[in-house]
C-alpha positions, 0 to 999 in steps of 0.5 A: 070165381068171385071178383071185387072191384073198387070204384064204379067210375067208367073203368070200374063199371066197364070192367065189372060188366066185362067180367060179369059177361065172362061168367065171373061173380062181380061185386062193385064197391063204391063209397058214393051213393051213385056210380061215377061221382068222382073222376068220371063225373066231370071228366076229371081223368080225361086225356086229350091231345088237344089240351096237352099244355101246361095249365099253370103257364102264363100264356095258357092262363091268358088263353083260358081267359080269352076263351071264357070271354 
């Protein structure tokens, strides 16, 4: 069976790999020259329990400034 996967980020690449190992013929479509150049590139889709606060709240912005200094 042939399968097409759009996006070669972490999820797309892992899915393509798993399906290929199971015998599927996989085509991976990516609009960029290299894999993982959008969300996966800089952990844009990262879910983290330690950062579960609203980033636009003034107290969080102050924390961010303190962390940078």
